[in-house]
C-alpha positions, 0 to 999 in steps of 0.5 A, spaced: 443 485 484 443 487 477 449 489 475 446 496 472 444 497 480 452 497 482 455 503 483 463 506 484 468 511 485 474 511 482 480 515 482 481 520 476 489 516 475 486 509 474 484 512 467 489 509 464 489 502 467 483 501 462 479 498 468 474 504 469 472 502 461 471 495 462 466 497 468 463 501 464 462 496 458 458 491 463 453 496 466 456 499 472 455 506 474 462 510 474 464 516 477 470 519 476 473 523 482 480 525 485 480 521 491 484 522 497 485 515 499 484 508 495 482 508 488 476 505 488 470 506 493 465 500 492 461 501 498 460 507 503 465 503 508 469 499 503 475 502 499 480 499 494 487 500 493 490 497 486 497 497 485 501 493 480 507 488 482 512 493 482 508 499 485 507 495 491 515 494 492 517 501 490 511 503 495 515 499 500 521 502 499 520 509 499 515 508 505 508 510 502 505 503 503 504 503 510 502 510 510 496 509 505 495 503 510 494 507 516 489 512 512 486 506 509 484 504 515 483 510 519 477 512 514 474 506 512 471 500 515 473 495 510 479 497 505 482 492 501 489 492 497 489 488 490 496 486 487 495 486 479 501 483 475 505 477 475 507 476 481 513 472 478 515 478 476 518 480 484 524 478 482 526 483 477 524 489 482 527 486 488 533 482 489 531 479 495 523 477 495 522 476 502 521 483 502 515 483 497 512 477 502 514 481 508 510 487 506 504 483 505 504 479 511 505 486 515 498 488 511 495 482 512 496 481 519 499 488 522 493 492 519 489 487 518 487 488 510 486 483 506 491 482 499 488 480 493 492 478 487 490 478 480 493 477 473 491 483 469 486 489 469 480 485 466 480 480 473 481 486 476 475 489 473 471 482 475 473 482 483 471 489 483 464 488 480 464 481 486 466 486 492 461 491 489 455 486 488 457 484 495 455 490 499 448 491 496 444 497 496 448 500 501 446 507 505 450 513 506 455 517 501 461 514 499 465 520 498 468 523 505 471 529 507 478 527 508 484 531 509 491 530 508 495 528 514 499 533 517 501 529 522 509 528 521 510 524 527 505 519 524 508 520 517 515 519 520 513 512 524 510 510 518 516 510 514 520 506 519 515 501 520 516 499 513 523 496 515 523 489 516 521 487 523 519 494 526 513 496 529 510 502 532 514 501 539 521 500 535 519 506 530 518 511 537 524 508 540 529 509 533 526 516 532 527 518 540 534 515 540 536 518 532 531 524 531 529 523 525 528 518 520 534 520 516 538 519 521 535 512 523 536 509 516 543 512 516 545 509 523 550 503 523 548 496 526 552 497 532 548 503 534 541 500 531 543 494 536 543 499 542 535 500 542 531 496 547 528 490 543 532 491 537 537 486 537 543 485 533 540 480 528 534 485 527 539 491 526 543 487 520 536 485 516 535 493 517 542 494 514 541 489 509 535 491 506 537 498 505 543 496 501 539 492 497 534 498 496 540 502 494 543 497 488 536 497 486 535 505 484 537 504 477 532 498 477 526 503 479 528 509 475 526 505 469 519 504 470 513 509 472 510 508 479 503 505 476 507 500 471 502 494 469 
């Protein structure tokens, strides 16, 4: 398939990454839109969310990542996440690298969404071209009518599912016991341990992660979410 036959729909916020310009330079047909889900639609059922290493970590801490994964899976058959940048930099953004790798494991194993690393924008552009070329001439519209989720309960579960070792069942039990994500996140190890299936060890890991997040607040505040 010729490159000039390839077409992508790209979120407007990706302009500053330089990737849309790189794609245009090699002949890819690029259409810029305000996308409600994902950053690059490379086929009618294939969407890509691009994150820098820092953005990936911060999306774990603020609960965005797993909500995004839910929406990607809900609306597209073949979603993927690209993590762009030097993975060695994770120690600059998170004191515990296991937070980073735990989140990747959850995305890959729980959501069945492939996580693809690239070192820079140029290589991200090449990967997107390769993904687009695999689809061939697909039929059907790229853009879908997607409304922002108004399901508060689902969003609350997504926030709690970002905690280590917490799946939807435990998240539901936390909400049932404590009433809200805020109360759940402020619960003591003793109170968390009382939840069926939680255990003291898992409760300690949750409390440790939340404490580490507090220590990293200054670091996180010094960068933008789409820092490359």
